[in-house]
N, C-alpha and C positions, 0 to 999 in steps of 0.2 A: 856738282862739288866734287872736287878731286880729293878722294881719301886715301890715295896711295901715300905709304910713308915707308922711310928706310928701316932696316931691321932694327937698328938702335931706337929709333922712334917707336916702332910697334912695342919693343920691350918696355919701354918707359910708360907708354900707354896702358899696357897690360897690368903693370904694377899699380898704376893710378886706379884701374877699375877694380882690382882686387882689394885695395885700401878702402875705396868708397863702399864697396859692398860689404866688407867687414864692419865699417863704421856703422852702416844702416841695420845690419843685423844686431849689432851690439846695442843700438838704440832701441830696435824693436823688442829684442829680449828683455832689455832693462824695463821697458814700458809694460811688458806682459808681467813682470814680476812686482809691480808696484804694491806694496803692502803684503807681499808674500815671502816668508823667511827662507827660501830655498838657497840663499847665498851661503848658508852654513848653520851649523848646530847651535842651539842656545847654550848659553853659559848656565851650567847648573851646579857649578862648584861654588861652595861659600868662600869668602875671602879666607886668606890664609895669613897668620901672623909671620913675619920674616925677622922681626927684631924688636927690641924695645930699649928704652934709655931711662932709668936703669934697667938692666936685664931682668926678665921675669925670674922670680925667686931670688933676687940678688939680696945680699947681707950687707950691713953696715952703710944703709943708705941714710944720706944727709939731706938731700935736696927735697924741696917741696913741689918740683916741676917734673913730669914724667911724659914720655911719648911713646906710643906703640904704633910700629909700622906694619903695613900690609902690602900684599902683592897686586893690590888693585884698589880703585877708588871706592870709599866706604861711606856709610851713614851712620850716625847714632841715633837711635829713636828716643826722644824725650829722656835725656840722661837723669833729669832731676827725679822723675818718677820712676825710671826702670833700673837705674844704677845704683848699687848699694855699696857704700864705702864704710869698712868696719876696721878699727874702732869708729863709732859714729862721730860725725863732724858737726860741731855747733855752728860753724859758719859753712854755709853750702859750698861745696867744691865746684871749681870750673871745669866741665868736661864737654869737649866738643870735638866733632870731626873736622878734619881739615885734609881734603885731598885723600891721600893714602896714609894718613896719620890720624891717631886719637891723641890730642893734647889734654894733660890733666894737670891742674894747679890746686893743690890742697892748701886752703887758707889757714886752717887750725895749725898750731906749732906740732911738730912731730914728737911723739912720746918715745922715750927711750926703751930699748929692748922690747920692742913691740913688733908683732907681725901685722901688716896691712893687707887687707884683701879689697880688691875692687871688682865687684861682681856684676858683670854685664848682662848676664843671663842671655836673652835672644835680642838684645837691643841693637846689636851690630848686624848690617846686611850690606851687601855689595850694592854700589850706586844704580846699576842698570836694572839688574833682574830681580833685586830684593832678596837674594839668597841668604839666610841667615846663618851667622856663624854658630850660634847656640851654645849656652852654658860655658862662656868663657869668663875666667876669673885671672885677673892680673894680680901677683903676689910680690911683696917685698918686705924685708925686715930692716929695722934700724938697729937691731942687735946682730948676734953672730949665728943665730939659728931661725929657721922658719918653722912656725908651729902649723901642724897640718890637720889636726883633729876636727871633726864636723859633728853637729847634733842637727837632727830634723825632725819634722812633725807637722801638725795641723792646728790651725786656730779656728775653732767654731763659734758661732753665736750661741751662748748659753740657753737662750730661751726657745730656739728652734733648730739649731745645729746646722744653720746655714754656713758655708764657708765664708770667712771674713778676709776680704781681699784688701791688700795694702797697709796692714797693721804692722807696727815695728816688733819684732821679738828680740829680746836681749838677754844676755847672761851676766850675772854678777858672781864675781869671787867673794865679795863681801856677803856673807850668808844673813846679816842682820836684816829684820823686817824694815828698818829704816833706811836701808840702801836705795830701794826702789822710789822712795820719795825725796832723796836728798842729793843723789849723784847719778851722773850719766851712766848708761849701759856700758859694760866693758866690751863686749862684742855684740854685734846685731845683725839682723837679717830682715827680710820683709816678705810677706805672703803674697803668693800669686792669686790667679783667679779661682784656684781650687782650695785656697786657704791654706796651701802648703808652704813651708818655710825651710830654709837651711842656714845655719849659723856656721860660718868657716873660720879657718884660721885660729883655731882654739889650742891653748896650751893645755897640758895635762893638768888634772886638778879636779876640785870639787866646786859645783856652781849652783845657784839658783836662777830659774828662768821665768820670764815675765812677758805679758803682751801688752802693747800701748798703742792706742790711735793718738798719737802725738801731736797735739794741736799747737803747742806754742814751740815746737822744735828744740826742746832742751834735753831729750831723750831720758826723762824720769817723770813720775806721776806728780803732777803739780796743780792740776784743776779737777775738781770734782766731776765734771762732766765729760771727762776723757774716758772713752771705752777701755777697759783694762781686762787683765786676765793674770791670774798667779796661782800658785800651789806650793806646797812646802816640801815637794820632792828634791833630793839633793842629785844633781846631774852629774855623773862622773864619765866624761868622753872615753870611748875606747874604740878599738878597731880589729878586724880579723880579716884574713884573706877569704877571698869568695870567688864564686863564678857565676856570671849571668849569661843568659842565652840571647845572642842578638840575631836579628832576621836580616838576611841579604835578599833584597827584592829583585827579581828579574825585570819587572815593570811595576806599574801602580797596581796591578791586580794579582800578579803572580810571584810567589815566593821562590827564589833561587835555591837558598840553603839556609841552614840554622848553624851558627857557630858559638862555641863556648869562649867567653872572653874573661879571663881572670881579672879581678879588680880588688881594690880594698874598700870593704865594708865597714862603714862608720856607724857607731852606736852611740847612744839610743836614736833610732830613726823612727819611732812611733809615739813621740811625745804629742799630747793632745792639751791644749789651753782652751778653756770656756771663758769666752769674752762676754762682758756686760758692762752696762752703764749703772752706777749706783743711783738710787732715788735722789731726787733734788729735795733735801730736807731743810735747806735754808729757805725761810718763810719772809718774803718782802712784799709789801704792798705795791702793786705796779700802777694802777689807775682804776678811775671810775667812768663809765661810759653809759650813755643814755641814747642807744640808736633809735629805739621806738619811744614814743611819748607814754605808754603805758608801763614801762618797766625801766630800771637800769641795773647795772652789774658792777660788782667790785671784783677785781682781778688780782690775785696773789700768785707768787711763784710756786706755793705749795699748799696744801690743805691743812687743817687743824680740827681736832675734835670738838673744840669750843667755838661755836658760831660768833661772828662779830655782833655786837650790841648797837643797835641804831635807834636814834630817836630824831623826830622830825622837828626842826627849829623853825622853818618858814616854809610855805604859808602854815598858819594855825589851821589844824584840822580837827573837825567833828564828824563822826559818821552820819551819812545821809539817811535818814529814816525811810525815805522813799525807796531806796535800793537796798538798804541794809537795817532791818528790824533791830530794836533795841536789843544789845548784847550779842548780835551775831557775829560781828566784826569790829571788836575793840581796838584794833591795831591799824595804822596806816599802811602797812606793808605786809605782804605774803612772800614768804621766803622760799627759794628754790635752789638747791645746791647742785653743782655738777658732781659727778661720781667721786671724783677725787678730792672734791672739797675746796679745790683751787679758784673756783669761780662762784660767786654767790649772786643770784639774781633776785632783785626785789621788784615784785609787782605792786603797782600802786592801787589802793583800796578801791577807789571810786573815780568818776569823771572829773570831780573837782580838782584832784591832784593831776589827773592825766592833763588837764587843760591849763595847768600851771607850767610855763616854760622853765622856770628856774627854781629848783629845790635847794634848800640848805638843811644838810643833815649833820648831826654829831655822831661820829662812829669811835667804837672802841673795839680793838683787836689785839691778838697777840702776834709778835714775831719773833723768828727764831734765827739768829745769825751768829756767826763766828766772831770772835773779838777781833778787832783790827790789830795789825801788826805794828808795832813801834817803829820798825824801819822795814825797808823794802827787802832786806836780806834775810828776814825771817819769815818763812812760809807756815803762818799759823795754822791754817786749816789742816796740814798734813804733818804737823807736829801733835797729832792726836788731840787738837783742841775740842773741847766740848761746845754744842751750840749753847747759846745764851738766850733765855727768854726775856723778851722784853714787852710791856704792855704799853700800848700806844693810844692815845686819844687824839682824834683830830676833827677838824671841820670841814666838810667837803661842800662846794657849790657845784651843783650838777646841772648842766644845760642840756636841753632837748635837742636832738638832731632834726626833730620833726616839729617846728615851732607850731603853735596853736593857729596862728594866721595863714600859714601854709596849707594846713589840714582843712581848715574852714574853705578856703578857696578851691581845694580838691573836692569837698563835699558839694560846694555850689556847681562846680562843673558836672559832677555826676548827676545830681538833681536836674540841671538843666538838659543833659541828654535824656533822661528818663522822661522829663516832661514833654520834649519834642517827640518822643516815640509815642507818648500816650495821645498827644494832639493828632498825630498821623491815623492812631487807630480810631479816634473819634470821629475825624473826617470821613473815613472809609465806613462808618458805621458799625464798627466791629467792637466787642467789649474792651472796656479800657478801665484804668484804675484812677482813682482821684487823690489817693493818699499813698505816697512812696512807700512799699513795704520795708520793714526792717530786716537787715541781713540775719540770717539765722547763725547760731553757733555751729560751726563746721566740725562735726566729728569725724575722727579717722579711725577706721577699723584695720586691724592687722591680724589676718587669719589665713592659715595655709590653703593652698588650693585642693590638696588632697588632705583631708582631716584624718589624724590618727587618734587614738584612744588617749595618748599622753600628752597631748597638745592643748593649748588654751587660747582664748581669743584676747587681744589686747586692744583697749579702746583708749585713744589719746585725744585730750582736748587742746585747742589752740591757746586757751588762756585758763588760769586756774578757776575752778569751779567752787560754788557752794555746796554743802554735802548734796550727793545725788539723792533722788528719790527711787528707791529701789522697788517701791511698789508699782512703779511704772515701767519696770523691766520684767518681761516675760519670755520665758523659754519653754518651747513646746517640742514634745517627741511623738514621732508618728508610729503607731502601733496597728498593724493591719491597715485600715483605711482611716483610722480616726486619729485625731490629735489630742494629746494630753499635756497638762502642764508637768514640767521636769524640774527637779531641784538644781540648784546652781550656787556657787559662791562668787560674789562680786566684791572685790577689795582693791585697795591701792597696790600697784604694782611694786613700789618701792617704799618702806617705811620712811615716815617724816623724821627729820633730825631733832625737831622740837614742836612744840604746840602751835606755832605760828605758820608752819608750812603746810601748804595745801598741794596735794600731788595733782598732776596732769594726766598721768597714765594709770588706768585701772585693768584689772585682770578679771575675766570671766571664766570659771572653770565649772564644767558640768560633768554628770556621770555618764561620759560618753560610751555608747555601745556599738560594736562594730556592725557595719552594714546596716546603718539606722539613719533615716531622715530626722533633721531638727530644723526648727525655725525660731530666730531670735526676734522678738518684737519689741521695741521701745517706744514708749508714747510719747507724744508731743511734749516738751517742756520738762523732761525727764532730768535734763542737765541745764543748770542756770549758771553763767559765769559771773564774775565780780561786777560787771557793767550792765548786768541785766539782759543780756542776750540769752535766748534759749534755743535749744535743739528743736529740729524738725522730727517728725515720727520716723522712725527707722524700722525696716524689715529685711532680715537676711536669712535666707535659707541656705542649708548646706547638709551634706551627707558625710557621715564618718565611714571610712573604708572598711571593706571585709578583712578579716584576719589573713585571708589568703592572699592578699595583695602586699604582705609584709614579710620579712625575715627575721629571725633572731640570731643573735651572735653572743656566745660564751667564750670569753677569753680567761684562760688560766694562767696567771703570771708567777713563774717560778723564782725562788731565790730571794723574794721580797716579803714573804709573809709576815705580818706584823708592822710592817712600814706603811704609814699613810700615804696612798697614792691617788692621784686624780688621773683617770685614763679617759682619754679624748679620742673620738672617732672623727676622722677628717675626710673632707672631700678632695677632689683633684687640684684645687688651688691652696690646700694646706690650712682651710678655715674649719673650724670646729663645728661638726654636725650635732653630735651629742656628746655629753661628758657624764661620767659616774665617779663616784669616790668609794674606795674601798680599803679595808684594813687587812683583809685575809686573802688578798691576791687574786680574787675572782671579780671579773668585771662582765657585767651582763647589760646587753643592749637589745631592747624590745622596739617592735614597730619601725623596722628599717625599711625604707624603700629599696627595691632592687636596684643594684648599681656596684659601682667600684668604690672601695673606702680604703683609707689608710689609718694608722693608730700611732699615737705616741702617749707617753705618760710623763709625769713628774712626780718627785717625792715632795709631798705636802708636809715639810718640816714643822710648820707652826699651825698646821690645821686651820687655814683660813679660807681653803678652797680656790686661792689664787696662786699663780706662779709669782714667786719672789726673787728679786735680783740679789746680788752680793753687795759687799762693801769692804774694801780692802783695810781701810782704817779700824773696823770692828772685826777684821779677820773672819769675815763671813762669806762663803762661797754661795753662789745662786744655787737655788734649788735644781737638783739634777734631772735633765731630760733625756728620755731615750725614744727612739722610734722604731716600731715594728718594720723590719726591712723589706717586707714583701707587701704587694698589694692584696686587699681581701675583697674577694667577689661574692656578693650577697645575692640570692636569688628568691624570688617568691615562694612562700609556703616552705622554705628551707631553715632548719636550725643548723646552725654551723658553729662547731666546737674547735678551738685551736688552743695551743699551749705556747707560751713564749717565755724564754729567759733573757731579759734584756743586757745582761752582762756578758753573753757568750761572744757578740760580735763588737769589735772596737766601734767606738761611737763615731769616728769619722767615716765609717762604712756603713752606717746604720740608715741614714735618711735616704728614701727611695729618690732615684735621679728624677723621677717625674714631678716630684716636689720641689726640687731645689730652684730656687728663683735666681740665684747668683750662678748662671751658665757659663760665664766667662767668655773672653774674647777667643776668636779663631787662632790657633797656635801657628806661629809662622814656619812655613815648610818651604822646601824648594819645589817650584812649579815644574811638574814633570812634563814639559812640553815637547821634549825630544821624542817620548814614546808615541804621542799622537803623530808627530810628523814622520816618524819611522813607519808608521801603519800606512800613511798616505803614500810613502815612497815604495811599500811593499816589501821592507826588509825588517829583520828581527833586531829589536833593540833590547840591550842589556844596560841597565844604569851604569853609568861611567864609561861605556864604551859602545861601539855600534858594529854589528857583525854584518857581513854581506857587501861591504863597501869595496 
């Protein structure tokens, strides 16, 4: 083939070859960079505000429509939850991202001469890389001035000092107690993951401050079940010039420099609100339920010191002398109350009642309710209305969820399976039974694995029992090589509410000696329940640990002498390990296993040994809780003596971080991916610029 070409043809051919080669190289290079960002540096700049309508900090605003403009496409993360509009809006405002804009529509009518703040916090990010703008607040005023004061602080759960996330915090210029229950907050903010809040756009003046988990969106306390916080402090916002130190980072690991930045410091900035939910004192009957054939329960919203009175209308009941000798059980029910008294369980006295599917009972009980409002505009419970006592008489028809016929079929099935098993044993010539044995009463023991001298044994029955035969309970102690009977005390773990209640849990306390073996032996039929079931013989051996295996802790609490305190030793999950009560400020903990502990205390103002919540209507604060800020390390054979002044450290800095359950979400930050890319390229990277290019 003739390849000779004229000069012009050769020139054109050369250009074509170069173009094709360049195209191939481009394609190859492009393929080589698939998924690799060497085409340029990542965008690590947050979006920048370039304008707004009306302008930020504008005055004399009349419109309810606003727009904020940015230099790039943006997103607004969950504005309903993350954006706070103050003054609070009774109708939820419409806030949404639209390309390079945020559009805002306030549905409430604008108030005259009022500063409005729309606090976006870190809800604004750019559309591609997710770089947060952070702490951006848009402000305008319907009057001639912008109010700029701020107050800040923390909201903590009053019972355990946990940060309370997402609770509303509001100011009132009306200093009367009734303001919190009758009118919306004047200015408001919302707590973040750390329980921290900032209320912005405040005018000079005097205020009271409240916290509210606002369940109905009306920005004032209107439901008893709303978590709330209050104090009587008068808040006077102020400010002063101040300086903070900002860190300039070279990269994600190295500090470039520290700079001093002047700023306006708004005060107070250390407000602490202790949030609580009041006790539910309104008592209403909810339902009667019979999930098992041998018992039924009455459910109330709250307990009462006076137990309901029940009488059986049908069937007519007489004690069965075969299972209950004369005078042993003159009532058809045995009563068991929950700890709070809001659930009352009635065990049926014998199998005659158990096998009756429908019971009719007359019941009399007390209810405590607030008076009904004459019209919807009157909020009776929060007009300091008192609970009214009502005596109720009712007739209840109670059906069993386990009908007699169904239970008989189940028993027949069990008997058939047992019979087949015995026939197989008979055919094999192995020992077998001719009478199906009665199931024993299954007794549950609760005893620690490592027994200490200050602990006891709990014995729980599945059903109420007739008076236990303590002559069949034997405790033995080993001395040298011989066993001797040892004294003990055996009693109900919790006192009965009345003469008809039979407990199901008992406590056995012995004179435990360190480094000593014991044996608990209970004869057959020591426990007999209502229905004639008896317990099997029981034998449990255990050893009380040596004193050398334990530590002792003495805590002296300063500044609270004479105040009744309950001091609690906690494990790493914030659960109580041991608890002591003291009036003299000295708490002693004996027989502690080696390990790490924490400590808290509360002031037991009513001396009931329990932490009690507050009640705004009664002007009652919850009992005060403090946490020892450091962990406590206990070692075997050690006596540890510590001193603690609970008031020295602010309460929002007391609870050890290891115990805080509300860890919060990861803060939005700029992804420092340019630093990693610079390392791969072998150049030095400084945030916001690249050296060596």
